[in-house]
MIDO-230137 format. One record per residue: residue in one letter; z negated, x negated, y of N, C-alpha, C in turn; residue number from 1. Coordinates in Angstrom, 2 decimals. Layout:
<recs>
r  n_Z  n_X  n_Y  ca_Z  ca_X  ca_Y  c_Z  c_X  c_Y  k
A  Z  X  Y  Z  X  Y  Z  X  Y  NUM
...
</recs>
This chain:
<recs>
r  n_Z  n_X  n_Y  ca_Z  ca_X  ca_Y  c_Z  c_X  c_Y  k
X  -78.02  13.77  -30.17  -77.60  12.66  -29.34  -77.70  12.98  -27.87  1
X  -77.70  14.26  -27.49  -77.68  14.64  -26.09  -78.89  14.03  -25.38  2
X  -78.63  13.34  -24.29  -79.64  12.59  -23.57  -80.42  13.50  -22.64  3
X  -81.75  13.50  -22.77  -82.59  14.29  -21.89  -82.98  13.51  -20.64  4
X  -82.59  12.23  -20.64  -82.91  11.38  -19.49  -81.83  11.43  -18.43  5
X  -81.51  10.26  -17.91  -80.61  10.20  -16.78  -79.26  9.54  -17.11  6
X  -79.00  9.29  -18.36  -77.72  8.70  -18.73  -76.64  9.76  -18.62  7
X  -75.74  9.55  -17.69  -74.70  10.53  -17.38  -73.88  10.91  -18.60  8
X  -73.46  9.91  -19.39  -72.57  10.17  -20.52  -73.25  11.00  -21.61  9
X  -74.57  10.95  -21.66  -75.29  11.67  -22.69  -75.62  13.11  -22.34  10
X  -75.28  13.52  -21.13  -75.56  14.88  -20.71  -74.59  15.86  -21.39  11
X  -75.12  17.04  -21.70  -74.30  18.05  -22.39  -73.04  18.38  -21.62  12
X  -73.15  18.53  -20.31  -71.98  18.91  -19.51  -70.92  17.81  -19.53  13
X  -71.35  16.52  -19.59  -70.40  15.42  -19.63  -69.64  15.42  -20.95  14
X  -70.34  15.69  -22.04  -69.70  15.74  -23.35  -68.70  16.90  -23.41  15
X  -69.12  18.05  -22.88  -68.21  19.21  -22.86  -66.98  18.92  -22.01  16
X  -67.18  18.25  -20.86  -66.05  17.90  -20.00  -65.06  17.00  -20.74  17
X  -65.58  16.03  -21.47  -64.69  15.14  -22.23  -63.97  15.90  -23.34  18
X  -64.64  16.86  -23.94  -63.98  17.70  -24.94  -62.85  18.52  -24.31  19
X  -63.10  19.04  -23.12  -62.08  19.82  -22.41  -60.87  18.95  -22.10  20
X  -61.09  17.67  -21.85  -59.98  16.75  -21.59  -59.30  16.31  -22.88  21
X  -60.10  15.98  -23.89  -59.56  15.37  -25.11  -58.90  16.36  -26.06  22
X  -59.38  17.58  -26.12  -58.77  18.54  -27.05  -57.32  18.86  -26.66  23
X  -57.05  19.24  -25.39  -55.65  19.45  -25.03  -54.82  18.17  -25.13  24
X  -55.44  17.03  -24.79  -54.72  15.76  -24.90  -54.32  15.45  -26.33  25
X  -55.21  15.76  -27.26  -54.92  15.54  -28.68  -53.78  16.44  -29.14  26
X  -53.85  17.71  -28.75  -52.78  18.65  -29.12  -51.45  18.20  -28.54  27
X  -51.46  17.81  -27.26  -50.23  17.32  -26.61  -49.70  16.10  -27.35  28
X  -50.61  15.23  -27.78  -50.19  14.02  -28.49  -49.44  14.33  -29.77  29
X  -49.95  15.28  -30.53  -49.26  15.65  -31.77  -47.90  16.31  -31.47  30
X  -47.84  17.08  -30.39  -46.56  17.67  -30.01  -45.57  16.58  -29.61  31
X  -46.05  15.57  -28.92  -45.20  14.44  -28.48  -44.58  13.73  -29.69  32
X  -45.30  13.69  -30.80  -44.81  13.04  -32.02  -43.96  13.97  -32.88  33
X  -43.72  15.18  -32.43  -43.08  16.19  -33.27  -41.77  15.72  -33.89  34
X  -40.87  15.13  -33.08  -39.57  14.72  -33.61  -39.71  13.58  -34.62  35
X  -40.62  12.65  -34.35  -40.82  11.55  -35.30  -41.46  12.03  -36.59  36
X  -42.40  12.94  -36.47  -43.05  13.49  -37.67  -42.05  14.26  -38.53  37
X  -41.11  14.94  -37.88  -40.10  15.70  -38.63  -39.21  14.79  -39.46  38
X  -39.07  13.53  -39.02  -38.21  12.58  -39.73  -39.00  11.62  -40.62  39
X  -40.32  11.84  -40.74  -41.19  10.94  -41.49  -41.43  11.46  -42.91  40
X  -41.29  10.60  -43.92  -41.63  11.02  -45.29  -43.09  11.49  -45.37  41
X  -43.35  12.52  -46.15  -44.67  13.14  -46.21  -45.78  12.15  -46.51  42
X  -45.49  11.16  -47.35  -46.52  10.20  -47.76  -47.03  9.37  -46.57  43
X  -46.23  9.28  -45.50  -46.62  8.46  -44.36  -47.12  9.27  -43.17  44
X  -47.12  10.59  -43.26  -47.39  11.43  -42.10  -48.71  11.11  -41.41  45
X  -49.74  10.85  -42.18  -51.07  10.63  -41.59  -51.12  9.36  -40.75  46
X  -50.19  8.41  -41.01  -50.24  7.12  -40.34  -49.38  7.04  -39.08  47
X  -48.60  8.08  -38.78  -47.65  7.99  -37.67  -48.25  8.35  -36.31  48
X  -48.93  9.50  -36.15  -49.41  9.88  -34.81  -50.71  9.17  -34.45  49
X  -50.60  7.89  -34.12  -51.77  7.04  -33.96  -52.70  7.48  -32.83  50
X  -52.16  7.66  -31.63  -53.01  7.99  -30.49  -53.70  9.35  -30.62  51
X  -52.97  10.43  -30.96  -53.68  11.71  -31.09  -54.70  11.72  -32.23  52
X  -54.44  10.96  -33.29  -55.42  10.89  -34.37  -56.67  10.16  -33.90  53
X  -56.48  9.12  -33.07  -57.64  8.42  -32.49  -58.46  9.35  -31.63  54
X  -57.79  10.15  -30.79  -58.54  11.07  -29.93  -59.14  12.22  -30.74  55
X  -58.50  12.58  -31.86  -59.09  13.59  -32.75  -60.40  13.09  -33.34  56
X  -60.43  11.82  -33.75  -61.69  11.24  -34.23  -62.77  11.38  -33.15  57
X  -62.39  11.11  -31.89  -63.37  11.16  -30.80  -63.83  12.59  -30.54  58
X  -62.93  13.55  -30.66  -63.30  14.96  -30.52  -64.34  15.33  -31.57  59
X  -64.15  14.85  -32.80  -65.13  15.11  -33.86  -66.48  14.49  -33.51  60
X  -66.45  13.26  -32.99  -67.68  12.57  -32.61  -68.41  13.33  -31.50  61
X  -67.67  13.73  -30.46  -68.28  14.45  -29.35  -68.86  15.79  -29.78  62
X  -68.13  16.48  -30.66  -68.61  17.77  -31.16  -69.91  17.58  -31.94  63
X  -69.97  16.53  -32.75  -71.20  16.23  -33.49  -72.34  15.94  -32.53  64
X  -72.05  15.20  -31.45  -73.09  14.90  -30.46  -73.69  16.18  -29.87  65
X  -72.85  17.18  -29.65  -73.35  18.45  -29.10  -74.40  19.08  -30.02  66
X  -74.25  18.80  -31.32  -75.20  19.35  -32.30  -76.26  18.32  -32.69  67
X  -76.36  17.27  -31.85  -77.35  16.20  -32.05  -77.18  15.52  -33.41  68
X  -75.94  15.32  -33.78  -75.62  14.67  -35.04  -74.81  13.40  -34.79  69
X  -74.90  12.48  -35.72  -74.07  11.28  -35.72  -73.25  11.25  -37.00  70
X  -71.98  10.87  -36.87  -71.12  10.64  -38.03  -70.60  9.21  -37.88  71
X  -71.37  8.22  -38.33  -71.08  6.82  -38.02  -69.68  6.34  -38.41  72
X  -69.17  6.77  -39.57  -67.84  6.31  -39.97  -66.78  6.81  -39.00  73
X  -66.90  8.07  -38.58  -65.93  8.62  -37.61  -66.13  7.97  -36.25  74
X  -67.37  7.65  -35.91  -67.62  6.92  -34.65  -66.91  5.58  -34.65  75
X  -66.99  4.87  -35.78  -66.30  3.58  -35.89  -64.79  3.74  -35.82  76
X  -64.27  4.76  -36.52  -62.83  5.04  -36.46  -62.40  5.35  -35.03  77
X  -63.17  6.17  -34.34  -62.83  6.56  -32.98  -62.85  5.35  -32.05  78
X  -63.93  4.60  -32.07  -64.08  3.48  -31.13  -62.96  2.45  -31.31  79
X  -62.68  2.08  -32.56  -61.67  1.05  -32.83  -60.27  1.55  -32.50  80
X  -59.93  2.74  -32.97  -58.56  3.21  -32.79  -58.28  3.65  -31.36  81
X  -59.27  4.21  -30.66  -59.07  4.54  -29.25  -58.75  3.30  -28.44  82
X  -59.51  2.25  -28.67  -59.28  1.00  -27.92  -57.92  0.41  -28.31  83
X  -57.66  0.33  -29.61  -56.42  -0.30  -30.07  -55.19  0.42  -29.54  84
X  -55.10  1.71  -29.79  -53.88  2.42  -29.44  -53.80  2.74  -27.94  85
X  -54.95  2.79  -27.28  -54.92  2.90  -25.83  -54.27  1.69  -25.20  86
X  -54.71  0.50  -25.63  -54.13  -0.75  -25.11  -52.69  -0.91  -25.57  87
X  -52.42  -0.60  -26.84  -51.07  -0.78  -27.40  -50.03  0.01  -26.61  88
X  -50.32  1.27  -26.33  -49.36  2.11  -25.62  -49.07  1.58  -24.23  89
X  -50.11  1.16  -23.53  -49.92  0.62  -22.18  -49.06  -0.63  -22.22  90
X  -49.34  -1.52  -23.16  -48.56  -2.76  -23.27  -47.10  -2.46  -23.58  91
X  -46.84  -1.50  -24.48  -45.46  -1.18  -24.84  -44.69  -0.59  -23.66  92
X  -45.35  0.27  -22.87  -44.69  0.88  -21.71  -44.39  -0.18  -20.65  93
X  -45.38  -1.03  -20.36  -45.18  -2.07  -19.36  -44.15  -3.09  -19.83  94
X  -44.19  -3.44  -21.11  -43.23  -4.38  -21.67  -41.81  -3.84  -21.52  95
X  -41.62  -2.57  -21.85  -40.29  -1.96  -21.71  -39.85  -1.97  -20.25  96
X  -40.79  -1.71  -19.33  -40.46  -1.73  -17.90  -40.01  -3.12  -17.47  97
X  -40.68  -4.14  -17.98  -40.30  -5.52  -17.64  -38.92  -5.88  -18.18  98
X  -38.51  -5.19  -19.24  -37.18  -5.41  -19.81  -36.11  -4.55  -19.14  99
X  -36.51  -3.74  -18.17  -35.54  -2.97  -17.41  -35.57  -1.48  -17.59  100
X  -36.50  -0.95  -18.40  -36.60  0.49  -18.58  -37.27  1.11  -17.35  101
X  -36.65  2.12  -16.73  -37.25  2.72  -15.54  -38.54  3.47  -15.88  102
X  -39.53  3.34  -15.01  -40.79  4.05  -15.19  -40.69  5.44  -14.56  103
X  -40.87  6.47  -15.38  -40.86  7.85  -14.89  -42.31  8.31  -14.70  104
X  -42.47  9.52  -14.14  -43.81  10.05  -13.88  -44.62  10.16  -15.16  105
X  -43.95  10.52  -16.28  -44.70  10.68  -17.52  -45.17  9.34  -18.07  106
X  -44.47  8.26  -17.74  -44.93  6.94  -18.15  -46.25  6.60  -17.45  107
X  -46.31  6.91  -16.15  -47.56  6.66  -15.42  -48.69  7.53  -15.98  108
X  -48.38  8.76  -16.34  -49.37  9.64  -16.94  -49.85  9.06  -18.27  109
X  -48.92  8.56  -19.07  -49.28  7.98  -20.36  -50.11  6.71  -20.19  110
X  -49.77  5.90  -19.19  -50.55  4.69  -18.92  -51.98  5.07  -18.56  111
X  -52.14  6.03  -17.64  -53.48  6.45  -17.24  -54.28  7.05  -18.37  112
X  -53.66  7.93  -19.15  -54.37  8.60  -20.23  -54.75  7.62  -21.34  113
X  -53.87  6.66  -21.62  -54.18  5.70  -22.69  -55.22  4.67  -22.25  114
X  -55.23  4.31  -20.97  -56.32  3.46  -20.49  -57.65  4.20  -20.60  115
X  -57.60  5.51  -20.28  -58.80  6.33  -20.44  -59.27  6.37  -21.88  116
X  -58.33  6.48  -22.82  -58.67  6.44  -24.24  -59.42  5.15  -24.58  117
X  -58.85  4.03  -24.14  -59.42  2.73  -24.49  -60.85  2.59  -23.97  118
X  -61.08  3.13  -22.78  -62.39  2.96  -22.14  -63.43  3.92  -22.71  119
X  -63.06  5.20  -22.91  -64.07  6.20  -23.25  -64.75  5.93  -24.58  120
X  -63.97  5.45  -25.55  -64.57  5.17  -26.85  -65.63  4.08  -26.79  121
X  -65.41  3.09  -25.89  -66.37  1.99  -25.76  -67.59  2.40  -24.95  122
X  -67.39  3.29  -23.98  -68.51  3.71  -23.13  -69.61  4.39  -23.93  123
X  -69.24  5.03  -25.05  -70.23  5.74  -25.85  -70.87  4.86  -26.93  124
X  -70.56  3.57  -26.89  -71.13  2.65  -27.89  -72.65  2.75  -28.03  125
X  -73.41  2.95  -26.93  -74.87  3.05  -27.10  -75.33  4.23  -27.96  126
X  -74.47  5.20  -28.16  -74.85  6.39  -28.91  -74.40  6.35  -30.38  127
X  -73.60  5.35  -30.71  -73.10  5.27  -32.08  -74.18  4.72  -33.01  128
X  -74.04  5.02  -34.29  -74.96  4.52  -35.32  -74.16  3.78  -36.39  129
X  -73.27  2.92  -35.94  -72.32  2.23  -36.82  -73.01  1.08  -37.55  130
X  -72.72  0.96  -38.83  -73.20  -0.18  -39.64  -72.00  -1.03  -40.06  131
X  -72.30  -2.19  -40.59  -71.25  -3.13  -40.97  -70.24  -2.55  -41.94  132
X  -70.72  -1.77  -42.90  -69.80  -1.25  -43.91  -68.87  -0.20  -43.33  133
X  -69.32  0.48  -42.26  -68.42  1.42  -41.59  -67.24  0.67  -40.97  134
X  -67.55  -0.44  -40.31  -66.48  -1.24  -39.70  -65.59  -1.88  -40.75  135
X  -66.15  -2.23  -41.90  -65.33  -2.80  -42.98  -64.30  -1.77  -43.46  136
X  -64.74  -0.53  -43.63  -63.80  0.53  -44.03  -62.75  0.79  -42.95  137
X  -63.19  0.76  -41.69  -62.25  0.97  -40.59  -61.24  -0.18  -40.52  138
X  -61.68  -1.38  -40.84  -60.76  -2.53  -40.87  -59.67  -2.30  -41.91  139
X  -60.05  -1.80  -43.07  -59.06  -1.50  -44.11  -58.07  -0.45  -43.61  140
X  -58.60  0.62  -43.02  -57.75  1.69  -42.49  -56.78  1.15  -41.44  141
X  -57.33  0.39  -40.50  -56.55  -0.08  -39.35  -55.45  -1.06  -39.77  142
X  -55.81  -2.02  -40.60  -54.82  -3.02  -41.03  -53.80  -2.41  -41.99  143
X  -54.26  -1.47  -42.81  -53.32  -0.76  -43.69  -52.32  0.03  -42.85  144
X  -52.79  0.62  -41.76  -51.91  1.34  -40.85  -50.85  0.40  -40.27  145
X  -51.25  -0.82  -39.95  -50.28  -1.80  -39.44  -49.22  -2.12  -40.48  146
X  -49.63  -2.23  -41.73  -48.66  -2.48  -42.81  -47.67  -1.33  -42.90  147
X  -48.17  -0.10  -42.87  -47.29  1.07  -42.93  -46.33  1.07  -41.73  148
X  -46.87  0.74  -40.56  -46.05  0.77  -39.35  -44.94  -0.28  -39.35  149
X  -45.26  -1.50  -39.79  -44.30  -2.60  -39.57  -43.66  -3.15  -40.83  150
X  -44.20  -2.82  -41.98  -43.50  -3.16  -43.22  -42.59  -2.00  -43.64  151
X  -43.11  -0.78  -43.47  -42.33  0.40  -43.85  -41.64  1.06  -42.65  152
X  -41.81  0.49  -41.46  -41.09  0.96  -40.29  -41.53  2.29  -39.74  153
X  -42.80  2.64  -39.90  -43.30  3.94  -39.45  -44.01  3.86  -38.09  154
X  -43.86  2.77  -37.38  -44.54  2.61  -36.09  -44.06  3.66  -35.09  155
X  -44.90  3.98  -34.09  -44.47  4.93  -33.05  -43.20  4.42  -32.36  156
X  -42.40  5.36  -31.93  -41.17  4.98  -31.24  -41.47  4.12  -30.02  157
X  -40.65  3.10  -29.81  -40.74  2.28  -28.61  -39.35  2.23  -27.98  158
X  -39.31  1.79  -26.73  -38.03  1.69  -26.03  -37.06  0.81  -26.81  159
X  -35.79  1.21  -26.82  -34.76  0.40  -27.51  -34.66  -1.00  -26.90  160
X  -35.10  -1.14  -25.64  -35.00  -2.43  -24.97  -35.96  -3.47  -25.55  161
X  -37.03  -3.01  -26.21  -37.96  -3.98  -26.80  -37.87  -4.01  -28.33  162
X  -37.01  -3.20  -28.91  -36.84  -3.25  -30.36  -36.39  -4.61  -30.87  163
X  -35.60  -5.37  -30.10  -35.26  -6.73  -30.56  -36.48  -7.62  -30.77  164
X  -37.61  -7.23  -30.19  -38.85  -8.01  -30.33  -39.75  -7.42  -31.42  165
X  -39.15  -6.84  -32.42  -39.89  -6.13  -33.48  -40.98  -7.02  -34.10  166
X  -40.63  -8.24  -34.44  -41.60  -9.14  -35.07  -42.75  -9.46  -34.12  167
X  -42.41  -9.65  -32.85  -43.45  -9.93  -31.86  -44.37  -8.73  -31.67  168
X  -43.79  -7.53  -31.68  -44.61  -6.31  -31.57  -45.56  -6.20  -32.76  169
X  -45.05  -6.46  -33.95  -45.88  -6.41  -35.16  -47.00  -7.44  -35.09  170
X  -46.68  -8.65  -34.65  -47.68  -9.71  -34.55  -48.75  -9.35  -33.52  171
X  -48.30  -8.85  -32.36  -49.24  -8.42  -31.33  -50.15  -7.31  -31.85  172
X  -49.57  -6.35  -32.57  -50.34  -5.21  -33.06  -51.41  -5.65  -34.06  173
X  -51.04  -6.57  -34.94  -52.01  -7.09  -35.91  -53.21  -7.70  -35.19  174
X  -52.95  -8.56  -34.21  -54.06  -9.21  -33.52  -54.82  -8.26  -32.61  175
X  -54.14  -7.23  -32.13  -54.84  -6.20  -31.37  -55.81  -5.44  -32.28  176
X  -55.41  -5.21  -33.53  -56.32  -4.58  -34.51  -57.56  -5.44  -34.71  177
X  -57.35  -6.73  -34.91  -58.48  -7.65  -35.11  -59.37  -7.66  -33.87  178
X  -58.75  -7.73  -32.70  -59.53  -7.76  -31.45  -60.32  -6.47  -31.26  179
X  -59.73  -5.33  -31.60  -60.41  -4.05  -31.45  -61.63  -3.98  -32.36  180
X  -61.47  -4.43  -33.58  -62.60  -4.47  -34.52  -63.71  -5.38  -34.00  181
X  -63.33  -6.53  -33.44  -64.32  -7.48  -32.93  -65.05  -6.92  -31.71  182
X  -64.31  -6.25  -30.82  -64.93  -5.66  -29.62  -65.98  -4.64  -30.02  183
X  -65.64  -3.75  -30.95  -66.58  -2.72  -31.38  -67.75  -3.36  -32.13  184
X  -67.47  -4.37  -32.94  -68.53  -5.08  -33.65  -69.52  -5.70  -32.67  185
X  -69.00  -6.39  -31.64  -69.88  -7.05  -30.68  -70.69  -6.03  -29.87  186
X  -70.06  -4.94  -29.44  -70.80  -3.90  -28.72  -71.89  -3.30  -29.59  187
X  -71.58  -3.13  -30.86  -72.56  -2.57  -31.79  -73.74  -3.52  -32.00  188
X  -73.46  -4.83  -32.08  -74.53  -5.82  -32.24  -75.41  -5.85  -31.00  189
X  -74.79  -5.76  -29.82  -75.56  -5.74  -28.57  -76.48  -4.53  -28.54  190
X  -75.95  -3.39  -28.94  -76.75  -2.17  -28.94  -77.90  -2.26  -29.94  191
X  -77.65  -2.86  -31.10  -78.70  -3.03  -32.10  -79.84  -3.90  -31.56  192
X  -79.48  -4.96  -30.84  -80.49  -5.84  -30.27  -81.32  -5.12  -29.21  193
X  -80.65  -4.29  -28.42  -81.38  -3.52  -27.40  -82.34  -2.54  -28.05  194
X  -81.88  -1.92  -29.15  -82.72  -0.96  -29.86  -83.96  -1.63  -30.44  195
X  -83.79  -2.87  -30.92  -84.90  -3.62  -31.50  -85.76  -4.29  -30.46  196
X  -85.30  -4.26  -29.20  -86.10  -4.82  -28.11  -85.91  -6.30  -27.90  197
X  -84.80  -6.88  -28.39  -84.54  -8.31  -28.17  -83.92  -8.54  -26.80  198
</recs>
């Protein structure tokens, strides 16, 4: 996948730089979930640390790119979940702030890092080799995750100030999942047309 031309994102050094950013970020993300994971039943563990798992998918994708390989299913997982959970985290932080929760320095850090998550997965869309069935499987994963989060109560912790809006959060998250799938689908279709010369 490494670009020998002039596309900045396809350069080896750019991919390595993103790995240097995403690997520590992924590790930090799992550490951030430590207390919630300790209280989570084992059967649900894989569904709780949403953001670090999304960035882990992207780390796998970037590592494969270094070896000139594509893993389309993981590319689809990365693109959809990075966008979804990047946007979700920012909305939850801002929503809590609007309800009166003070914004600390780490909130601003989380807003910046999660916006970066949402953007980086989409920027690499021209390099993905995603097919329709990959997105269909990712849709099952993503919507199933929403069921686990909001039917079984395994969603990431949110401010107590917005917990009264539990149903609204669940509804927003469902449609954010649909929107994320559609965004990646549309970007993938655009890329396919460019590849075919339309």
